[in-house]
N, C-alpha and C positions, 0 to 999 in steps of 0.2 A: 504494500500500500504506500501511497504517498501522503505525506502530511500536507494539508492545505493550510495556508497561512491564515498561507494557505498552507512531514517528510514523506514515498510511493510504496504499495505492495502488489504482489501479484494477485491478489484476492479473488474472484467470483466467476467459474466456467459452467457451473451447473445451471446458470440462468440463461445460457445461450439461447437466443431466439425470443426471449421475453420482450414485450413492447414496453418502452418507457412510458410511465404514467405521469402526466403533467397535472400539477395542481391548478394552474391557471395560465392562460395564454391570451395575448392581446396585441393589437397594434397600438402604439402610443399616439398621443395627440389629444389633449383636452379631455372630453367626456367619452372616450372610447369605451366600448363594452367588450365582454369576453365572448368572442364569436369563434368557435372552433373551426368554422369553415372559411374564415377570412384568409387573406393572403399572408405571405411572409411566415414568420415563426409561429403564428397562430395555428397553422395547419399541422404542427407537430403533435397536437392533441388527438388527431385522428388515428384510429387503430391502424397499425402497420405503416405509419408515415414517419416514424422517428428518424429513419435513415435517409429519407428522401424529401422531407419538408423544406420549404424555402428554396426549392430548386428552380433554376432557370438558366438559360444560356447567358454567356458573358461576352463582353466586348473588351478589346485591349485598352489599357490605360488605367489611370486612377491610382491613388494612394489610400490604402486602408491601414489605419492605426488601431491596434488592439492593446488593451491594458494588461500588464502584469502587476500583481499586487505586492510583489516584493522584489528586491534586487537579487541578481544571481551572482553568488560569490564563488561557487565551485561548480565546474562545468562537467564533471563526470557523473552523470545521472545514475550510473550503476553503483557508485560509491555511497556508503551509508550517509556520508555527510553532504553529498550532492543530490540526494534523493528527495527533491522538492517538486511540487506541482509545477511551479513556474519554470524550473529548469527543464523538466520534461516537455512542457509546452513549446519552449524555444527550440530544443534539440530535435524534436520530431519533424520540424520543418525541413531539416537539412540532412538527417541521418536515417538510414533505412531500418526496417524491422519486418519480420516474416508475417506475423499475424497482428492486426491492429484492432483494438476494442472499438466497437461502434455504439452509436447512441441507444440502440435497443438492447444493449448488453451482450450481443453476439460478438464474434470476432470475424474479421474479413481477411482473406489471404491477400497479401500485397504482391500482385503479379508483376509489378515492376521489378521486384527483387527475385522472386521465385515463381516459376510457372506452376509448380505443384509442391505439396508437402503431404506425404501419404504414409500412413501406418501400414506397413507391408507384412508384419508378423507380430504376434503377441507373445511368442515364446522362443527366444527372448523378444521383448518389445523392440521393434525396429521401425524407424522412420526414415524415409528417403526424401531429401530435398533436391529438387531440380532448379538450379539457379538460372534465371533468365539469361540467355546468351548475350543480350545487349547490356546487362547490368554492369555498370562500372562507376568508379569514383571519378570526380570531375577533373582529376589530373591525368585521366586516360587509363589508369590501372584497373583491370577487370576486377569485379567482386567475385571472389572464389571461396572454395572450402577453407582457405587459409584464414579468412575473416571469421568464419564460424569457429575454427579451432582456437584462434586467439580469444574470442569471446568466452568459449568454454573453459579454457585453462585459467583465465583470470577470474572466473566466477565460481569455480568449483571448490574453493576453500583449501585446496591441496597444492596445486602446481605453483600458485603464487600465494604463499601463506599470508595471513593477516599480520599486521605489525605486532612486534613483541609487546608485552605488557608495559615495559619501561619506556616505550616510544610515545611520549606525550604528544608529539606532533602528528602521529599516525601517518607517517610518510614512508616507512620502511617495510612496505608490503602492500597487498591488495586487500581492501576492506569492502567487499560487495554488500549491497543492501540485502541481498538474499542469495544463498547458494542453492535454493530449492530447485530440484531437477538437474541442475548442472553437477551436483554431487552424486547423481545416479547414472550419469553417462559413462558407459564402459569404453566406447570408442567412437571416433568420428573418422570415417574413411573417405578420402577424395577419389573421384574417378572422372572420366570424360574431360580430362584436362583441367580438373578442379571445378567444373561446373555441376557436378553431382556430389552430394554429401550423404553418406549413409551413417545414420546414428543408431547405435545399439546400446540399450539400457542395461545396467547391471541389475536393476530392480524396476518393476513397473512404475510408471509415473502418470497419474491421471491427467495432470494439467500440461501435457507436453506441448500444447499449442502456445503456452506462455513463453517457451524458450526462444531465445534470439529475437525477442520483441515483446509484445504485450504491453507496450508503453516504455520499454527499456531498449532503445535502438542500438545498432551496431556501430563500433568505431573501426576505422581503417587499420588493419594489421600492418600493411606495408609502411605506414607512417612510423609505427613503432619500430619496425625492423631497421629502417634507415636511421632513425634517431638513436637506437641503442647499439647499433653495429651488429645486429643479428643477421643471419643469412636470409636473403630475400625469399619470400614465399615458403618459409619453413617455421611457421609459428609453433609447430609441433615440438620443436627442439629449442625454443627460446628458454633461457634461464630465468629463474625467479627474479633475479636482479634486473634483467632486461624487461620483463613484463612489468615489474614495479616502476621502472622508469617511464614506460608508456602510460601506466595507470595514473601516475602523478602528473604527467604531461597533460593528459586529457582533463584532469581535475582542475588545473590552473589555466588552461588555454581555451579561449572561445573558439568556436568552429570557423571563424573568419580566417584562422591561421593555418588550417590544414585541409586536406582533401575531404569533400563531403559528397553526398549523393541524394539530391532532392530537386524538386522543380524550382526551388529558390536556393540561393547561396547567401550566406551572411556576408554583407558588405562591410559592416563595421559594428562595433559594440562600444558604447560609452557607458562606463560603470555608473550604476544607480540612475541611469537616465533612459537609454533606449538601445534597441538593436534594429538595424536596418537590413532587410532582405531584398534582393533583386532577382529577377528571373535568371536562371543559370542556363546559358546557351549550350552547355555541354551535358545537360540532363538527358538521359536516354529513355526516360519513362514515357508512357503513352499520353499522359495529360500534361500539356504545357501551361505554365503560369501565364495569366493574362494581366495581372496587376503590374503597374510600372514599379511600384514599391510596396512592400509590406513592412510595417513598423510595429515593434512591440515596445510600448511605452511603459516605464515603471511609474506607477502611481500607488504609493503604499498607504495612502489615506483614502479609504473607500468613499468617504463623504465627498471627495473631490471628483469622483468618476462621473456622476451625472452632470456636473458642471462642465467638465471637459467635453462630454458628449454634446451638451447643448451648444457649446461654443465651437463645435466642429474641430476641436483639437484632437479628438479621437473619434472613430466611427463605430467602435464596438467595445463593450465592457462586459465583464463577467465577475461582478462582485458578489459577496454574500448579501442576500437581500435583507433590508431593514425597512420599516414602514416609511420613513421619510424618503429614503432613497428610491423606493419603488414609486411612490407618489410623484417624486420629481421627474422620473423617467416617463411616467404616464403623460405628463404635461408637455413633453417635447414632441413637436410635430415631426412627421416623417421618420419615426422610429418604430420598429417592431420589437416586441420583447416576449419572453416566455419565462414563467416560473415553473420549475420542474422538480421532481424527486427522483433521485437515482442512487448511485453507489457511494455517495458522500454521507458520512455520519459523524455527528458531534459526540464528544465524550470527555469525561474527566478521567485523568490517569494519575495514579499514585506512584511515587518513586520509592520502590522497595529497597533502594540503596540507603535511604534514610534509616538509621538504626532503630528508631522507634516505630515508624510506619511499617518497616519490613518485619519487625519482630512479632507484632501483635495482630493476628487475624481478626480478633474481636474488635479491635480499634477500627480497622478498615471497614468491617461490616457495619459498625455503628455509624461511621462517617457517611457511608453511602446510603444507609437507611434514613438518616436525618435529612437528607436532601430531597426536596420535592421537585420532581421533574415536571409535574403538571404546573407548578408555580413558575418554574423557569420558562416553560413554553408559553404560558399565558402572558408573561411579561416581555417576551421577545418574539419568537417566530410565529406564534399563533395570531399575532396582531395583523399579519398580512397573509398567513396561510392557515386558516382555521381547521384544515383537514390534518394537520401535523399530529402525529401520535408518538407516544413513548416507544423507543426501540427496545426489543427484547432479545437481541442476539449480537454476538461479536463477529460473526462471519457471513451472515446473510441479512438482507433487508426484505421487508414485506414485498411480495410479488415474485420472489425467487422460490424455486421449487424446494429448496432445503430449509426455508425459514421456519423456525419454531421458537416461540417465546420461552426462553429459559431463565429470564431475569426477574420478571415481575412477581412470581410466586415467592421469591426470596424476601420481598419487602424492600429491596434496594431501590432507591429512587422514589419511595412512597411518601417520605416526609413524616413517617411515624416516629415521633420523638420519644414516646414511651418505650417502644421496642428498641430504639437505638440506645437509650439509657440503660435498658435491661442487659443488653450485650455487655456494656461496660461494667455494670455492677456484678454480673455473674463472673466476669473475668478478673474481679478484685481491683478494678480501678477505683480511685477515690476522687473526691472533688468534682463529681459528675454534675454538670450544670453550672459550676462556678469557676474553679481553676483545676482542670483535669490533671491527675497524676497517675502514672503507670503503677502497676503492682509493686515495683521496686522503689516507689516513692519519688521518682524523678518526674519533673514537669513534662507534660505532653504539649509540644509546641513551644513557641509559635511556629506555624508553618506558613509558607508562601503559596499563593495561588497565582499562576502565571498565564498570560494570554498575549497575543500579538497586538501591539499598540495600534490604535486607529480602528479597532474592531469593537464597536459599541455593544454588540450582542454579547460578545465574550467578556467584556468588562462587566456587563450586567450579570452574567452567569457566575463570575467570580464573586460579585457582591452578594448574590443570593446564597452562594455556598458559605461565604463569610458569616452571614447572619445565621444560617442553619447550624454550622459547627460551633458558633458562639454559644448556642443553646446547650451544647455538650460541655462547655467550659474550655473550648479550644480556640485560641486566638489565631486569626488568619490575617496576614498582610498581603495586599494585592500588589504585584510587582510586574509591570508590563515588560514585554520583550520587543526589541526592535524587529520590524517586519522581516528583515533579512537574516535574523539570528536564530530563528526557530530550530533549524537543523543542528546548529552548534549547541544550543541549550539542551535539546533532547539527547544528542549523542554524548554530551558531557555531564548528563544527569544533574543539570543546574536548576532543579526545581524540587518542590515537595509535592505540589499538586499542579497539574497543568490542564488547560482545556484547549483542544484543537479538533480538527476533523481529519479522518482518514478519507482519502479518495481512492477507492479500490478499483481493481480491474476485474474482469469476469473469471477469476481463477481462485476459488475459495480455499482449496486445500493448501496450495503453496502460500497463499496469503496467511493462513493460520500458522504454517511452519515459520514464516518470517517473523510474525508479530508475537506469537504466544509460546513458541518452543524455547527451551533453555538455550541461551546464546544466540537466538535469532537476530538478524540484522535490524529488525524494527522493534525488537523487544527492549526498548530504551529503559524501562523501569526495573528490569532485572527479575521478571517473574520466572519461577521454576517450579514445576510439578511433574514428577516422573510419570505418573499415571496419565496426565494430560499429554505429555510428550509422546508416550506410546500410542495413544489413540490418534493423535495428529499424524504421526508417522504412518500408521495404518491407513488413514484417509488419503494421504499423499500417494500411496501405492495402490489404492483401490480404484479400478477403472469403472465400476458400477456407480453411477451418480447417486442413487438413493442410499446405497450402503455407505458411501463416502460421507454423505450428509448426516446419516445417523451417528457415525463415528465422531464427526466434528461437533455435533450437538451434545454428545456425551462429554467430550472434552470441555465444551463451553460450560456445561453445568458445573464441572469441577472448578473452572476458573471463576465463575460467579460466586461460589462458596468461598473462594480465596480472596475475593474482593480486591481485584487489581485494577480493572478498568470498568467504569460505569458508563454504558451507552446511554445517551440522552435521547436523540431523535435522528431520524433520517433527514439530513439537512436539505432544505430547499436550495435549489440553484437558480441563478437569474442571469439570463443572457439578453442583451439589448444591442441591436445594430441598426444603422440607418437603412431605410428601405431601398435605397438605390444600389445597395450591395446584396448579393445573393450567395446561397450555398453554405452559409454559416449555420451551424446547428448546435443545439445544447447536448453535447456529449458529456454526460455527468459521470463517466468512468474516470480512471486515472489519467487519461490522455487529454481530456478537456476538448473544447471546441476546435483547437488547431489540428485535429486529427486529419483534416482534409484540406489543408491550405492551398493545395494545387488547384482546387475547384473554386476557391473564392474569387470574386471579381465584381465588376460593375455590371448591372443588369443590362442586357442588350436591348 
């Protein structure tokens, strides 16, 4: 998953084919009404239209400026520290991936990269990728099996080991956001001059379509080979030091500095301001870019996004919706917008590295039980989306085949103060309701609650939590995070309690392995439960979707009892664009709206 400011996971495949359900759709402009049959983004509410709404022919020319809600500080989206939503949005414009998550939660094969990706055997599980004969990097180097091999070896957790514990800079190794699937590959064998790749798995992997893509695009192996002095075309024999050099290079270097493969190329990047993309004349794909320029503009204060849209400084925004913001956009003429529900979900996380929070399960259970999610929703998202409901799962959202409410029966999120206090009293805590002390007599807290600055909803969520936990005798200080610092704060465990949103992809088993398994790349709070680990590992290898879901829900029930992460709600998403531009869609998976930038353009 990716954290949305908006860190990424491979999260949710069992929902492939489900239609995105939209809470509200409309075209902007004064007193507009919600007409699902109207033009633009409004048609996204029609059953089966999520992948094709707002579609029209385009003409050449025009500049489209799209907002990023935080700065990009690290450019390797495969790295745990670079695994942010905005980084993924920018890189998918210029780097290729095999399967791409789509707005209806299905995944589509990227035929510009591969003409086919087929499972040819189940014993052992074998997948054959046929690379498009035309596919090449824009310096003329063909895309081959070598790029797949480099990807695999840097992400399997073995060939390029993670930095040692003493490496505070985390620069002496590869630190992938997830090794899920890559750690199960037995071999990658090239043939047909490197244009066919045969992958054999050591163990079955249900989410194999998440590999070499799914929101995590490929980097050019030949760039690393030249940079590190490795033999050209021989990623299979690169040393760990050579791969580390490449890994760190991509972490620090924007893609304007090396070979890419997209309809656009990045012309320049101005830190904390904007990226400019222009059509790449060396692009070998079927769809050619028609925009003269595509700009991604950093606006970290969401309240400024509708102002920029009204002033024509940007032509498309994708902020977290808030009442005032939505109303402002409604009043802007010639703008179409949609409020949707997808794979983005809001949550409170506890840092189990904190010695008090990590030690006492009863304390965590009490904290989560004292919080009223209904109160949170009523004071925030329900004000513009009255259909929003409490989320009851860590791996699925309502509408997905595997969804089962495993949270609400526990009382977590109920706001039941009496039950919360009983947890503490039974566990021999004292000072309940006044100045809480642990059984050993030490004070509990103060704890901080952290959120990304400029996000009014999350500020309110921290304030409501502060009040709720105050009723237990726990003092909470609210400490904002700079919009660009979320990944650093998470990876560095620089929080006690934090609220943010996961932006999942359609791969639930690998997402669970990343976020909830011991040592997982997205398991920032340090959760560990051997029984849950075992159930998740079984789900990852289970090719039957229903059986995999049952295993994940068993693991989820264990995690609920351990009170590590409290799901709040399926977060509404909000996309607004000028009506003169077409083919932008609300893709609420981990890839976001820029999943199809080659199609964006001025309406013909």
